[in-house]
C-alpha positions in Angstrom: 130.2 121.9 144.3 127.3 119.7 143.3 128.3 116.8 141.0 126.5 116.6 137.7 124.0 113.8 137.4 122.9 112.5 134.0 119.2 112.0 133.4 117.8 108.5 133.3 118.8 106.6 130.2 121.8 108.9 129.5 125.5 108.5 130.4 128.3 111.0 130.5 130.8 110.1 127.7 133.8 111.8 126.2 134.6 112.1 122.5 138.2 113.0 121.7 139.5 114.3 118.4 143.0 115.4 117.2 143.3 119.0 116.0 145.2 120.5 113.1 145.4 124.2 114.2 147.3 126.7 112.1 150.1 128.9 113.5 147.8 131.6 114.8 145.4 129.1 116.4 148.2 127.2 118.0 149.6 130.4 119.5 146.1 131.2 120.9 145.8 127.7 122.3 149.1 128.1 124.1 148.0 131.5 125.4 144.8 130.1 126.9 146.7 127.2 128.5 149.3 129.6 129.9 146.5 131.8 131.3 145.0 128.8 133.1 148.4 128.1 134.6 148.9 131.7 135.6 145.5 131.9 137.3 146.2 128.7 139.2 149.5 130.1 140.5 147.8 133.3 141.5 145.1 131.4 143.4 147.7 129.3 145.3 149.8 132.4 146.2 146.6 134.4 147.2 145.3 131.7 149.6 148.7 130.7 151.1 149.6 134.4 151.7 147.1 134.4 154.6 148.6 131.2 156.0 152.1 132.5 156.1 150.8 135.8 157.6 149.1 134.0 160.4 152.2 132.0 161.1 154.3 135.1 161.4 151.7 136.8 163.6 151.6 133.8 165.9 155.4 134.0 166.3 154.9 137.6 167.5 152.5 136.5 170.2 149.4 138.0 168.7 146.1 136.6 170.1 144.1 134.1 168.1 141.1 136.5 167.6 143.4 139.2 166.3 145.1 137.1 163.6 144.6 137.7 159.9 141.4 136.0 158.6 141.7 132.8 156.6 141.2 133.4 152.9 138.6 131.1 151.4 139.5 128.8 148.5 136.1 128.0 147.1 135.7 128.6 143.3 133.2 131.5 143.7 135.5 133.2 146.2 138.5 132.8 144.0 136.6 134.2 141.0 135.5 137.2 142.9 139.0 138.0 144.2 140.6 137.4 140.8 138.1 139.6 138.9 138.7 142.4 141.4 142.5 142.3 141.1 143.1 141.5 137.4 142.7 145.1 136.3 145.4 146.4 138.6 147.7 143.4 139.1 150.8 143.9 136.8 150.9 140.2 136.2 147.5 140.3 134.3 146.6 143.9 133.6 148.3 144.0 130.2 147.1 140.8 128.6 144.2 139.2 130.5 141.7 140.4 127.8 143.4 138.4 125.1 142.0 135.1 126.4 138.6 133.7 127.2 137.3 133.9 130.7 137.1 130.1 130.7 140.9 129.9 130.6 141.2 131.7 134.0 138.2 129.8 135.4 140.1 126.6 134.6 143.1 127.5 136.7 140.9 128.7 139.6 138.8 125.6 139.5 142.0 123.4 139.6 143.3 125.4 142.5 140.1 125.1 144.5 140.1 121.3 143.9 143.7 121.1 145.0 143.0 122.9 148.3 140.0 120.7 148.9 142.1 117.5 148.4 144.7 118.9 150.8 142.1 119.8 153.5 140.3 116.4 153.2 143.6 114.5 153.3 144.7 116.5 156.4 141.4 115.7 158.2 141.6 112.0 157.2 138.5 112.2 154.9 140.4 111.3 151.7 141.6 107.8 150.8 145.1 107.2 149.6 148.4 108.6 150.6 148.6 112.0 152.3 148.2 115.0 150.0 150.6 118.0 150.4 149.9 121.6 149.9 149.3 122.8 146.3 152.5 123.8 144.6 153.1 126.3 141.8 153.0 125.0 138.2 156.2 125.4 136.2 156.1 127.2 132.9 158.3 124.5 131.3 156.9 121.4 132.9 153.1 122.2 133.3 150.8 120.2 131.1 149.0 122.5 128.6 145.3 122.2 129.2 142.2 124.5 129.2 138.5 123.7 129.7 135.5 125.5 128.2 132.1 125.3 129.8 130.2 128.3 128.4 130.1 130.1 125.1 130.1 128.7 121.6 131.0 125.0 121.8 129.9 123.0 118.9 130.8 120.5 116.2 130.4 122.1 112.8 128.1 120.5 110.3 130.9 119.8 107.8 132.3 117.2 110.1 135.8 118.5 109.9 135.8 121.6 112.2 135.0 122.4 115.8 134.2 125.8 117.2 135.5 127.0 120.6 135.1 130.3 122.4 137.6 133.0 121.3 139.4 130.4 119.2 136.9 130.1 116.4 136.7 127.2 114.0 139.6 124.7 114.2 140.1 121.9 111.8 140.2 118.4 113.2 142.5 115.7 112.0 139.8 113.1 111.8 136.1 113.4 111.0 133.6 114.0 113.8 130.8 112.0 112.2 130.1 109.9 115.3 129.4 112.8 117.6 127.8 115.0 114.9 125.2 112.3 114.1 124.2 112.0 117.7 124.0 115.8 118.2 121.9 116.2 115.1 119.6 113.3 116.2 119.1 114.8 119.6 120.6 111.9 121.5 123.7 113.8 122.7 124.3 117.1 124.3 127.7 118.8 124.6 128.5 119.8 128.2 132.1 121.1 128.0 135.2 120.9 125.8 138.8 120.5 127.0 141.8 121.3 124.8 145.0 119.6 125.7 148.5 119.2 124.3 149.5 115.6 124.5 151.9 113.3 122.7 153.2 116.0 120.4 149.8 117.3 119.2 146.6 119.1 120.2 143.5 117.2 121.2 139.9 118.4 122.0 137.7 116.3 124.2 134.0 116.9 124.3 132.2 115.9 127.5 128.7 114.9 126.4 125.5 113.6 127.8 124.6 110.7 125.5 121.6 108.5 125.4 122.7 104.9 125.6 120.5 101.8 125.5 121.5 98.7 127.4 123.1 96.2 125.1 122.6 92.5 126.0 125.8 90.7 126.5 126.5 87.4 124.8 126.5 85.4 128.1 124.6 87.3 130.7 124.5 84.4 133.2 128.2 83.7 133.0 130.9 85.0 135.4 134.6 85.4 134.6 137.5 85.8 136.9 140.5 87.8 135.5 144.0 87.2 136.9 146.4 89.8 135.7 150.1 89.1 135.4 153.3 90.0 133.6 154.2 86.7 131.8 150.6 86.5 130.6 148.7 89.7 130.6 145.3 88.2 131.6 144.2 84.6 132.4 140.4 84.4 132.3 138.4 81.5 133.7 134.6 81.5 133.4 131.9 79.8 135.3 131.7 77.1 132.6 135.3 76.0 133.3 136.8 77.5 130.1 140.2 79.1 130.4 141.5 81.8 128.1 144.8 83.5 128.0 145.7 86.9 126.6 149.4 87.3 125.9 151.3 90.3 127.1 152.2 92.4 124.1 155.1 94.1 125.9 154.9 97.3 123.8 157.6 99.1 125.7 159.9 96.1 125.9 159.7 95.7 122.1 160.6 99.3 121.5 163.5 99.5 124.0 166.1 98.9 121.3 164.7 101.7 119.1 164.3 103.9 122.1 167.9 103.5 123.2 169.2 104.4 119.8 167.0 107.5 119.6 168.1 108.5 123.1 171.7 108.1 122.2 171.3 110.4 119.2 169.7 113.0 121.5 172.5 112.9 124.0 175.0 113.7 121.3 173.3 116.9 120.3 173.5 120.3 122.0 170.5 120.4 124.3 169.1 123.1 126.5 170.8 124.1 129.7 168.8 126.0 132.3 171.8 127.0 134.3 173.5 128.9 131.5 170.4 129.8 129.5 171.7 127.8 126.5 169.0 127.1 123.9 168.8 123.7 122.1 170.1 123.3 118.6 167.9 122.5 115.7 169.4 119.0 115.4 168.6 118.4 119.1 165.0 119.4 118.6 164.8 117.1 115.6 166.3 114.2 117.4 164.1 114.8 120.5 161.0 114.8 118.3 162.0 111.5 116.9 162.5 110.0 120.3 159.1 111.4 121.4 157.5 109.7 118.5 158.7 106.3 119.8 157.1 107.0 123.2 153.9 108.2 121.6 153.7 105.1 119.4 154.1 102.8 122.5 151.4 104.7 124.4 149.0 104.5 121.5 149.6 100.8 121.0 149.0 100.1 124.7 145.8 102.1 124.7 144.5 100.2 121.7 145.3 96.8 123.2 143.8 97.5 126.6 140.6 98.9 125.0 140.3 95.9 122.8 140.7 93.5 125.7 138.2 95.3 128.1 135.6 95.8 125.4 135.6 92.1 124.5 135.2 91.1 128.1 132.4 93.6 128.8 130.5 92.5 125.7 130.5 88.8 126.7 130.1 88.2 130.4 127.4 89.3 132.9 129.7 89.4 135.9 133.4 90.3 135.9 135.6 89.6 138.9 138.8 91.5 139.2 141.4 91.9 141.9 142.1 95.0 144.0 145.8 95.2 143.2 148.1 97.6 145.0 149.7 98.8 141.8 151.4 101.8 143.5 153.1 99.4 145.8 154.0 96.9 143.1 155.9 99.4 141.0 158.2 100.0 143.9 159.9 96.7 143.0 162.7 97.9 140.9 163.0 94.5 139.1 159.4 94.5 138.0 158.4 98.2 137.9 158.9 98.7 134.2 157.0 95.5 133.3 154.1 96.3 135.6 153.8 99.8 134.3 153.9 98.6 130.7 151.1 96.1 131.4 148.6 98.7 132.6 146.9 96.8 135.5 145.2 99.9 136.9 143.9 101.0 133.5 142.4 97.6 132.8 140.3 97.7 136.0 139.3 101.3 135.4 138.0 100.5 131.9 136.2 97.4 133.0 134.3 99.3 135.7 132.6 101.7 133.3 132.3 99.4 130.3 130.5 96.7 132.3 128.1 99.2 133.7 127.2 100.4 130.2 125.8 96.9 129.5 123.8 96.6 132.7 126.2 94.1 134.2 128.2 94.1 137.4 131.8 94.0 138.5 133.0 92.2 141.7 136.2 93.4 143.3 138.1 90.7 145.2 139.6 91.9 148.5 143.2 92.9 148.3 144.2 90.1 150.8 142.1 87.4 149.3 144.5 84.4 148.7 143.4 83.7 145.1 146.7 82.1 144.1 147.2 80.1 147.4 143.7 78.6 147.5 143.0 75.3 145.8 140.2 75.7 143.3 139.3 72.1 143.8 139.1 71.5 147.6 139.6 75.0 149.0 142.8 74.2 150.9 145.0 77.2 151.5 148.8 77.0 151.3 150.9 78.8 153.8 153.5 80.0 151.3 153.5 80.2 147.5 156.6 82.0 146.1 156.3 83.9 142.9 158.8 81.7 141.0 156.6 78.6 141.5 154.3 78.7 138.5 152.4 75.4 139.0 150.0 75.0 141.9 150.2 71.5 143.6 147.5 70.9 146.2 148.6 68.8 149.2 145.0 67.8 150.0 143.4 66.7 146.7 146.5 66.4 144.5 145.3 69.0 142.0 148.1 70.2 139.7 147.2 73.4 137.7 148.9 76.6 136.5 148.9 79.1 139.4 147.3 81.8 137.2 144.5 79.6 136.0 143.9 78.5 139.6 143.6 82.1 140.7 141.2 82.9 137.9 139.0 79.9 138.9 138.9 81.2 142.5 138.0 84.6 141.4 135.2 83.3 139.1 133.8 81.3 142.0 133.9 84.3 144.2 131.1 85.9 142.1 128.6 83.4 143.4 129.5 84.1 147.0 129.3 87.9 146.6 125.6 88.3 147.2 125.5 90.3 150.4 127.8 92.7 152.3 129.8 95.7 151.0 130.1 94.5 147.4 133.8 93.6 147.9 134.2 89.9 147.4 136.2 88.1 150.1 134.9 90.5 152.7 131.3 89.4 153.1 131.0 88.0 156.6 128.9 85.2 155.2 130.9 82.4 156.8 132.3 81.7 160.3 135.9 82.4 160.9 138.2 79.5 160.4 141.9 79.5 161.3 144.4 79.3 158.5 148.1 78.5 158.5 150.2 81.3 160.0 151.8 82.4 156.7 148.6 82.2 154.6 147.4 85.6 155.5 149.1 89.0 155.5 150.9 90.7 158.4 148.9 90.5 161.7 151.2 92.9 163.6 149.9 96.3 164.2 151.9 98.9 162.4 152.3 102.6 163.2 153.2 104.9 160.3 156.2 107.1 161.0 155.4 110.6 159.9 157.7 113.3 161.2 156.3 116.9 161.4 158.2 119.3 159.2 158.8 122.8 160.5 158.1 125.9 158.4 155.1 124.5 156.6 152.1 126.8 156.0 148.7 125.6 157.0 150.0 123.5 160.0 152.0 120.3 160.4 151.4 117.0 158.8 148.6 114.5 159.6 148.4 113.3 163.2 149.7 109.8 164.0 147.1 107.2 163.4 147.3 103.7 164.6 146.7 101.2 161.8 145.4 97.8 162.9 145.5 95.0 160.3 143.2 92.1 160.7 143.6 88.5 159.5 141.9 87.3 156.3 138.6 85.7 156.6 138.4 82.2 155.2 135.6 80.2 153.7 134.1 77.3 155.6 133.7 75.3 152.5 135.4 75.6 149.1 133.9 78.0 146.6 132.3 76.3 143.6 131.4 77.4 140.1 127.7 77.6 139.4 
């Protein structure tokens, strides 16, 4: 499907508001989200049925040209097949008319995207870890969500209600003045609306095409390098030599004592039991709601702190240099996983990428293997080893003594001046001749082969073929990077 492209001078931006639906509206919202889940499960079963049929026919010795045809999983094909079968299928015949067609289209679109991701991953066209086959969504665990792309989607003129197809006018918990003013002025156009149950309440998110003028940053010629960490959330060093530190608020760590107490109360109540069909008691539901409020408060505080940090950086500097951290691999360390997840390294980079572009500035991503902490910011010497418990960097060449995080931030800031050609990934520019480094200064040079065992009985074929992964040594700079 062709991706939507905003017209020049416009950007795609989301406006999210909390909803206050009444009992009837909440029941309708849950019905629409349940319809999306049911349509998704139907699409997965409909497509995979042909896979299993072909596998069974192959075991009987049937020729390839006589096998059952593959069923397509494109969105138009799924819509056509669903519309033909919903009138007679006992799973939908009695109630499909109660919900908007957009609810079923949401589930079918999600299924089509899931099959596309699986096919691209199997063919090696998708980055990241291998994607498995789409699985059915559980009624108890699936996230309640539904998207509306057609019909009556608007923000009411009173500023306290929104109107959605088949759901009517729903009161919002907070005023919609920001979006309403833009829509009335003609500088915003609503593209779609997504309702979602999250953190104990309902939200609606409007995807809009908004006219946005470039805002000149405070220091357009300055570059800043950001080194993320656990002890200090962010150490920022700019091209003028100034160092700033942002303390790690540790929202989850601060709330752990309260969370333990709330969890202890929940464990002492009679909760649900799927094996026996036991329903939770009222006291368990009340205690579980209190525990969820602690989690929701931590998540809200973290979102606010990260947005405050990234907005301040994007409004000041013309160039922002960040690291390409392997967060998924870092959280596998059981001693640091909770602290890394609480800090939100991946969210910081995601927010900086789009906020900096809004102001017409640029972001430079340092290569994952760039030795920012091991390199001396004064002379450019590279240490062979620098354990994590050593917090001060002492250069053997020039005698520089500096905090390791500040040293890394200076190296990242200097990297912005060197990133003028190439792929746009700093540290991978091929602008300097290769220079040897100490053996331990770079990452593993041994070629590794991933061990992936084929699992029998899997529809759609076996797992990805074995691929030889060759890792190359880090490139080094011929002369030390300097701040301009």
